C-alpha positions as CSV (number, residue, x, y, z in Angstrom):
1,X,50.3,150.2,128.4
2,X,48.2,148.7,125.7
3,X,50.7,149.7,123.1
4,X,53.4,148.1,125.0
5,X,51.5,145.1,125.2
6,X,50.4,144.7,121.4
7,X,54.3,145.4,120.4
8,X,55.4,142.6,122.9
9,X,52.7,140.4,121.6
10,X,53.7,141.3,117.9
11,X,57.1,140.6,118.5
12,X,56.3,137.1,119.9
13,X,54.0,136.1,117.3
14,X,56.4,137.2,114.3
15,X,59.4,135.4,116.1
16,X,56.8,132.5,116.0
17,X,56.3,132.6,112.5
18,X,60.2,132.6,111.7
19,X,60.5,129.5,113.4
20,X,57.9,127.8,111.8
21,X,59.1,129.2,108.4
22,X,62.8,128.1,109.3
23,X,61.4,124.8,109.8
24,X,59.6,124.6,106.9
25,X,62.7,125.6,105.0
26,X,64.9,122.9,106.9
27,X,62.3,120.3,106.7
28,X,60.5,121.1,103.4
29,X,59.4,118.0,101.3
30,X,60.3,119.5,98.0
31,X,62.2,122.6,96.3
32,X,59.2,124.9,95.7
33,X,58.0,124.3,99.3
34,X,61.7,125.6,100.6
35,X,61.6,128.5,98.2
36,X,58.2,129.5,99.5
37,X,59.7,129.2,103.1
38,X,62.4,131.2,102.4
39,X,60.4,134.0,100.7
40,X,58.2,133.8,104.1
41,X,61.2,134.4,106.2
42,X,61.8,137.5,104.1
43,X,58.5,138.7,104.7
44,X,58.6,137.8,108.4
45,X,62.0,139.6,108.6
46,X,60.6,142.6,107.1
47,X,57.7,142.6,109.4
48,X,60.1,142.3,112.4
49,X,62.4,145.1,111.5
50,X,59.3,147.6,111.1
51,X,58.0,146.5,114.1
52,X,61.3,147.5,116.0
53,X,61.3,150.7,114.1
54,X,57.8,151.6,115.4
55,X,59.1,150.6,118.6
56,X,61.9,152.3,118.9
57,X,60.8,155.4,117.0
58,X,63.7,155.4,114.4
59,X,63.2,155.8,110.5
60,X,66.2,154.1,109.4
61,X,64.6,150.6,110.5
62,X,62.2,151.2,107.2
63,X,64.9,151.9,105.1
64,X,66.3,148.8,106.2
65,X,63.2,146.7,105.6
66,X,62.9,148.1,102.1
67,X,66.3,146.9,101.4
68,X,65.6,143.6,102.5
69,X,62.3,143.5,100.5
70,X,64.2,144.0,97.1
71,X,66.7,141.2,98.0
72,X,64.0,139.1,98.8
73,X,62.2,139.8,95.5
74,X,65.6,139.4,93.7
75,X,66.3,135.9,95.8
76,X,63.1,134.7,95.0
77,X,63.2,135.3,91.2
78,X,66.7,133.8,91.0
79,X,65.9,131.0,92.9
80,X,62.7,130.3,90.8
81,X,64.5,130.8,87.6
82,X,67.4,128.2,88.7
83,X,64.5,125.6,89.7
84,X,62.7,126.0,86.1
85,X,65.6,126.3,83.9
86,X,68.6,125.2,85.6
87,X,70.5,128.3,85.3
88,X,70.1,131.9,86.4
89,X,71.4,134.1,83.8
90,X,70.8,133.8,80.0
């Protein structure tokens, strides 16, 4: 009973954090703010997928969260390099 309530509250709070991050991504005053918002979206998505894996009791969701973490890291590095240098590859 308490576990179900904690999972439900966690789902709600993570979804709320996703909405706030998406708002910052769209409305951000500068490009670094938007990059940080995108990185936060990745982290919140990872948290949501891990929470779903705990709720459903499946290990497959943890592997998907790991894949999204790697892709989020690569995306953040690529966007940061693009902002600093103007190109991604040298």
